[in-house]
C-alpha positions in Angstrom: 100.0 -9.3 121.1 101.2 -12.4 118.8 102.3 -11.8 115.6 100.9 -12.1 111.9 102.4 -15.1 110.3 102.4 -14.3 106.6 102.5 -17.2 104.1 105.7 -18.4 103.1 104.7 -17.6 99.3 103.6 -13.8 99.7 107.4 -12.5 100.1 107.6 -14.5 96.5 104.4 -12.8 94.9 105.8 -9.7 95.8 108.6 -10.2 93.5 106.6 -11.6 90.9 104.7 -8.5 90.7 108.1 -6.6 90.7 109.1 -8.9 88.0 106.5 -8.3 85.8 106.5 -4.2 86.1 110.6 -4.4 85.1 109.7 -6.7 82.3 107.2 -4.4 81.1 108.5 -0.9 81.9 112.0 -2.4 80.0 110.3 -3.8 76.8 107.6 -1.4 76.3 109.9 2.0 76.8 111.3 2.0 73.6 108.1 1.1 71.3 107.5 4.5 70.5 104.0 6.3 69.9 101.3 3.3 70.9 97.5 2.8 70.5 96.1 0.1 72.8 92.8 -1.8 71.1 90.5 -3.6 73.2 87.6 -6.3 72.0 86.4 -9.5 72.5 88.1 -12.6 72.2 85.1 -14.3 71.0 85.0 -12.7 67.7 85.1 -15.0 64.8 87.2 -14.4 61.8 84.9 -13.2 58.8 82.7 -11.0 61.6 82.5 -7.3 60.6 84.2 -6.4 64.0 87.1 -8.8 62.9 87.4 -7.2 59.7 86.8 -3.7 61.4 89.4 -4.3 64.1 92.0 -5.4 61.2 91.4 -2.0 59.1 91.7 -0.1 61.9 95.2 -1.8 63.3 96.2 -1.7 59.8 95.3 2.3 59.3 97.2 3.1 62.8 100.3 1.2 61.9 100.6 2.8 58.5 100.4 6.0 60.7 103.6 4.9 62.6 101.7 3.6 65.9 102.4 0.5 67.6 99.5 -1.4 68.2 99.0 -3.1 71.9 96.2 -5.7 72.2 95.5 -8.7 74.9 97.4 -11.2 72.8 94.6 -13.8 72.4 92.0 -14.0 69.7 89.2 -12.5 68.1 89.6 -8.6 67.9 92.7 -8.7 69.6 93.7 -11.0 67.0 92.6 -9.2 64.3 94.3 -5.9 66.2 97.7 -7.8 65.8 97.2 -9.4 62.2 96.4 -5.8 61.1 99.8 -3.9 62.7 101.7 -6.8 61.1 100.4 -6.5 57.4 101.1 -2.8 57.5 104.6 -3.8 58.5 104.5 -2.1 62.3 104.7 -2.9 65.7 102.7 -5.5 66.9 102.7 -6.1 70.8 100.8 -8.6 72.7 100.3 -8.4 76.3 99.4 -12.2 77.2 97.4 -12.8 80.4 97.7 -16.2 82.3 93.7 -17.8 82.5 92.7 -20.8 84.0 91.4 -22.0 80.6 94.7 -21.2 78.6 94.9 -18.2 76.5 97.1 -18.8 73.4 98.7 -16.2 72.3 98.2 -15.3 68.4 100.6 -15.7 66.0 100.6 -12.1 64.5 102.8 -10.9 67.3 106.3 -9.3 67.0 106.4 -8.7 70.7 105.2 -10.7 73.2 104.9 -10.1 76.9 103.2 -12.8 79.4 101.6 -11.6 82.6 99.8 -13.3 85.7 98.4 -10.3 87.2 95.8 -8.3 85.6 96.8 -5.2 87.2 100.2 -5.0 85.9 99.2 -5.9 82.5 96.5 -2.8 82.6 99.3 -0.6 84.2 101.2 -1.4 80.6 97.8 -1.0 78.6 97.7 2.7 80.0 101.3 3.4 80.5 102.2 3.3 77.1 99.6 4.5 74.8 98.7 7.6 72.9 95.0 6.2 73.0 92.7 3.6 72.9 90.5 2.1 70.6 87.9 -0.2 72.0 85.6 -2.5 69.9 82.9 -4.3 70.8 83.3 -6.8 73.6 82.6 -8.4 77.2 83.2 -7.7 80.9 86.8 -7.4 80.2 86.5 -4.9 77.4 84.1 -3.0 79.4 86.7 -3.0 82.7 89.3 -1.6 80.2 87.1 1.3 78.8 85.6 2.6 82.5 89.2 2.1 84.0 90.5 4.5 81.2 87.6 6.6 81.3 88.0 7.2 85.5 91.6 7.5 85.5 91.2 10.4 82.4 88.2 12.0 84.7 89.7 12.2 88.2 93.1 13.1 86.4 95.0 10.1 87.3 95.9 9.8 83.4 97.0 12.4 81.2 94.1 12.7 78.5 94.3 10.8 75.5 91.5 9.8 72.9 89.3 7.0 73.9 87.5 5.5 70.3 84.8 3.4 70.7 84.1 1.6 67.7 81.0 -0.7 66.4 78.7 2.1 67.0 75.4 0.0 66.7 76.9 -2.1 69.9 78.0 0.7 71.8 74.5 2.9 71.4 72.8 1.5 74.1 75.5 1.7 77.0 75.8 5.2 76.1 72.2 6.4 75.8 72.1 4.9 79.2 75.4 6.7 80.6 73.4 9.8 79.5 69.7 9.4 80.5 70.2 7.6 84.1 74.0 8.3 85.1 73.5 12.2 83.7 70.1 13.4 83.4 68.7 11.1 86.0 71.0 10.9 89.1 73.7 13.5 88.3 76.6 10.8 89.3 78.9 12.2 86.0 79.0 15.6 84.7 78.5 16.6 81.0 81.9 17.3 80.3 82.1 13.5 80.9 80.2 12.6 77.9 83.1 14.2 75.9 85.9 12.0 77.0 85.2 9.7 74.6 84.7 9.6 70.9 82.5 7.2 68.9 83.8 6.4 65.3 83.0 4.0 62.9 85.8 4.8 60.2 89.2 3.3 60.3 90.5 6.3 58.2 89.0 8.7 61.0 90.1 7.0 63.7 93.7 7.0 62.7 93.5 10.9 61.7 92.0 11.3 65.4 95.4 9.8 66.5 97.6 11.4 64.2 96.3 15.0 64.8 96.3 14.3 68.9 100.5 13.1 68.5 101.4 16.1 66.4 99.4 18.2 68.9 100.3 17.1 72.0 103.3 14.7 71.5 103.6 11.4 73.1 103.1 12.1 76.5 99.6 13.4 75.9 98.6 16.3 78.2 97.3 17.6 81.5 93.5 19.2 81.9 93.3 22.4 80.0 92.5 25.5 83.1 89.2 26.2 83.5 87.5 22.6 83.0 86.2 20.0 85.0 87.2 17.2 83.2 89.6 16.3 80.3 87.6 16.4 77.2 89.0 15.5 73.4 86.2 16.0 70.5 87.4 15.6 67.1 85.4 18.2 64.7 
């Protein structure tokens, strides 16, 4: 049997991946309770979603949460600016892209990643909650990965809050009508893994209530439930 020759750069890629995890764990382990905010880099200043992200991050930071974003422009910039304006920790997890992403100027802690999967671990590992603003494929990826990890109990349960209800309505209707009612690909409880809320103060209250009830680490699935459920009354 012949031997398999690994390209000479592959072992070094492994060390680069390890280094990204080590740096991320080291830098983020001491930030305290944090909230990851996602949304489109293409949202311009002055857009209502930009302003909504800024105000939401401001309210969240005022409650003592660090705010974590992808570090770029648009919604990410708005959220980092809101956190910084509130005097909070404003964290950017920047990614190297073929079309270079320039880190926004409102971060007071910046990390650089080459690999998307390393970066996504950091969004999840140190978050007490996710706030998902309108966005494109990247935002959808982050949203659905978080829902899958909570649904399958691979991640402790935490609030996932969708803001911009008019943007999300069509998708959420399709999730209920096609995925649940028509095909049965999800369970009724799965519709409760996320919350839709457009008021920044109410979003901050959801996160504060969760922190005060469950602590930083979240909690595992409550007994007797098929999925993790978070509902804000």
